[in-house]
C-alpha positions as CSV (number, residue, x, y, z in Angstrom):
1,M,-6.5,20.1,-57.2
2,N,-4.5,18.8,-54.3
3,N,-1.6,21.2,-54.6
4,I,-0.7,22.6,-51.2
5,P,0.9,26.1,-51.4
6,K,4.1,26.7,-49.4
7,S,2.6,29.6,-47.4
8,K,1.8,28.0,-44.1
9,K,0.5,30.8,-42.0
10,S,-2.7,31.9,-43.5
11,R,-6.2,31.9,-42.1
12,R,-8.4,29.1,-43.6
13,L,-11.7,27.4,-43.4
14,I,-11.7,23.6,-43.7
15,Y,-15.0,21.8,-44.5
16,V,-15.3,18.1,-43.7
17,D,-18.0,15.5,-44.3
18,A,-18.6,11.7,-44.3
19,S,-20.7,9.5,-46.6
20,G,-21.8,6.0,-46.2
21,I,-22.0,3.6,-49.2
22,E,-23.3,0.1,-49.6
23,N,-25.9,0.6,-46.9
24,N,-23.4,2.2,-44.6
25,K,-21.0,-0.7,-44.7
26,I,-18.2,1.4,-46.1
27,F,-17.6,5.1,-45.2
28,K,-15.7,7.8,-47.0
29,I,-14.6,11.1,-45.6
30,S,-13.8,14.3,-47.4
31,L,-11.8,17.5,-46.6
32,Y,-12.2,20.7,-48.5
33,D,-9.6,23.4,-47.9
34,K,-11.3,26.5,-49.2
35,D,-8.2,28.7,-49.3
36,N,-6.3,26.2,-51.4
37,N,-9.3,24.8,-53.2
38,A,-7.8,21.5,-52.2
39,T,-10.0,18.4,-51.9
40,F,-9.2,15.0,-50.4
41,T,-11.3,11.9,-50.1
42,L,-10.4,8.9,-48.0
43,Q,-12.1,5.5,-47.6
44,L,-12.4,4.2,-44.1
45,D,-12.5,0.6,-42.8
46,E,-14.1,-0.9,-39.7
47,I,-16.3,2.2,-39.0
48,K,-19.6,1.5,-37.1
49,N,-21.7,4.5,-38.1
50,N,-21.9,7.9,-39.8
51,S,-21.2,9.9,-36.5
52,E,-18.0,7.9,-36.0
53,A,-17.0,8.6,-39.7
54,E,-17.7,12.3,-39.2
55,Q,-15.4,12.3,-36.2
56,Y,-12.7,10.7,-38.3
57,A,-13.3,13.5,-40.9
58,I,-12.6,16.0,-38.1
59,F,-9.6,14.0,-36.9
60,Y,-8.2,14.0,-40.5
61,A,-8.7,17.8,-40.7
62,I,-6.8,18.2,-37.5
63,L,-4.0,16.0,-38.8
64,Y,-4.0,18.0,-42.1
65,V,-3.7,21.3,-40.2
66,K,-0.8,20.0,-38.1
67,K,0.9,18.3,-41.0
68,Y,1.1,21.6,-43.0
69,N,1.6,23.7,-39.9
70,Y,-1.4,25.9,-40.6
71,F,-2.5,28.5,-38.1
72,E,-5.8,30.2,-37.4
73,C,-7.8,27.3,-38.9
74,H,-11.5,26.6,-38.4
75,I,-12.9,23.1,-39.1
76,L,-16.6,23.0,-40.1
77,C,-18.7,19.9,-39.9
78,D,-22.4,19.2,-40.4
79,N,-22.6,16.5,-37.7
80,Q,-23.4,18.1,-34.3
81,S,-22.6,15.0,-32.2
82,A,-19.1,14.7,-33.8
83,V,-18.4,18.3,-33.2
84,N,-19.6,18.1,-29.6
85,S,-17.7,14.9,-28.7
86,K,-15.4,15.2,-25.8
87,I,-12.3,14.0,-27.7
88,I,-12.9,16.5,-30.5
89,Q,-13.4,19.3,-28.0
90,F,-10.2,18.2,-26.2
91,L,-8.3,18.4,-29.5
92,S,-9.8,21.8,-30.3
93,K,-8.4,23.2,-27.1
94,E,-5.2,21.2,-27.2
95,Y,-4.3,22.4,-30.8
96,A,-6.0,25.8,-30.7
97,I,-8.2,24.9,-33.8
98,G,-11.7,26.1,-34.0
99,I,-14.3,23.4,-34.7
100,S,-17.9,24.2,-35.3
101,W,-21.2,22.7,-36.6
102,I,-22.7,24.1,-39.8
103,P,-26.0,23.3,-41.4
104,R,-25.9,20.6,-44.1
105,E,-26.8,23.1,-46.7
106,A,-23.6,25.0,-46.0
107,N,-21.5,21.9,-46.4
108,V,-22.5,21.0,-50.0
109,I,-19.0,20.9,-51.5
110,A,-17.6,18.6,-48.8
111,D,-20.7,16.4,-49.1
112,K,-20.2,16.0,-52.9
113,I,-16.5,15.3,-52.5
114,A,-17.3,12.5,-49.9
115,K,-19.2,10.7,-52.6
116,L,-16.3,10.7,-55.1
117,E,-13.6,8.1,-55.5
118,P,-10.9,8.2,-52.8
119,T,-8.0,10.5,-53.7
120,L,-5.9,9.3,-50.7
121,K,-4.3,5.9,-50.3
122,E,-4.7,3.3,-47.6
123,T,-1.5,4.5,-46.0
124,E,-3.2,7.7,-45.2
125,W,-6.0,5.8,-43.4
126,N,-3.4,3.8,-41.5
127,L,-1.7,7.1,-40.4
128,L,-5.1,8.5,-39.4
129,K,-5.8,5.4,-37.3
130,V,-2.5,5.8,-35.5
131,F,-3.1,9.5,-34.9
132,V,-6.6,8.7,-33.4
133,E,-5.2,6.0,-31.2
134,L,-2.5,8.3,-29.9
135,V,-5.0,11.0,-29.3
136,K,-7.3,8.6,-27.4
137,N,-4.4,7.5,-25.3
138,Q,-3.5,11.2,-24.6
139,C,-7.1,11.9,-23.6
140,H,-7.2,8.8,-21.4
141,N,-3.9,9.8,-19.7
142,A,-5.2,13.4,-19.2
143,K,-8.3,11.9,-17.6
144,Y,-6.2,9.5,-15.5
145,T,-3.9,12.3,-14.5
146,Q,-6.9,14.4,-13.5
147,V,-8.4,11.5,-11.5
148,E,-5.0,11.0,-9.7
149,Q,-4.7,14.7,-9.0
150,N,-8.2,14.8,-7.6
151,K,-7.3,11.8,-5.3
152,E,-4.2,13.6,-4.1
153,I,-6.1,16.8,-3.5
154,S,-8.7,14.9,-1.5
155,A,-6.0,13.1,0.5
156,L,-4.4,16.5,1.3
157,K,-7.7,18.0,2.3
158,D,-8.3,15.0,4.7
159,K,-4.8,15.5,6.1
160,I,-5.4,19.2,6.6
161,E,-8.7,18.5,8.3
162,K,-7.1,16.1,10.7
163,Q,-4.3,18.5,11.5
164,Q,-6.9,21.2,12.1
165,T,-8.8,18.9,14.5
166,T,-5.5,18.1,16.3
167,I,-4.7,21.8,16.6
168,E,-8.2,22.5,18.0
169,L,-7.8,19.7,20.5
170,R,-4.4,21.1,21.6
171,N,-5.8,24.6,21.8
172,N,-8.7,23.4,24.0
173,K,-6.2,21.5,26.2
174,I,-4.0,24.6,26.5
175,S,-7.1,26.7,27.3
176,N,-8.3,24.2,29.9
177,Q,-4.8,24.2,31.5
178,A,-4.7,28.0,31.5
179,K,-8.1,28.0,33.3
180,Q,-6.8,25.4,35.8
181,I,-3.7,27.5,36.5
182,N,-5.8,30.6,37.0
183,A,-8.1,28.7,39.3
184,L,-5.1,27.5,41.3
185,R,-3.7,31.1,41.5
186,T,-7.1,32.4,42.7
187,T,-7.3,29.6,45.3
188,K,-3.7,30.2,46.4
189,E,-4.4,34.0,46.8
190,K,-7.4,33.3,48.9
191,V,-5.4,31.0,51.1
192,K,-2.9,33.8,51.8
């Protein structure tokens, strides 16, 4: 079922889900590509909770979309907090991939697939971890760059404000000097 067709530029819906096993000590994620009827299941290690696993399911779907160079994709997930996470929203914009929440009832296939035996090897999990780490660094750098830009903007605003104050003081001084010159002229004319 995991045959990926060669056509890479078709519109597609991709469903993802996560499932905890052994009292949520181990998590599996699933991906269902409706257009290809392709299904993938991956077991994750060192995951804290279901929301984090759901985020990894979305990360995997993004990696899948980029790996096969698909366009006009929309990832559907039944975990609202995963969909709304800042890093997921950043990726959605960065890679022009739609990511939306759907009700659990609309995600039945991905839910069932997440409970099956993994179809992907540990190397795929390692690749996903590297991808997520790179994305987090990219987000951090984007935030850092924004913070630095905000500092530069603030410093420039302060500099402009100081220059405006200096200009106002000089204008006042010139105005006062002009008044003094006019007063001297008036006095000089009266003396004549």
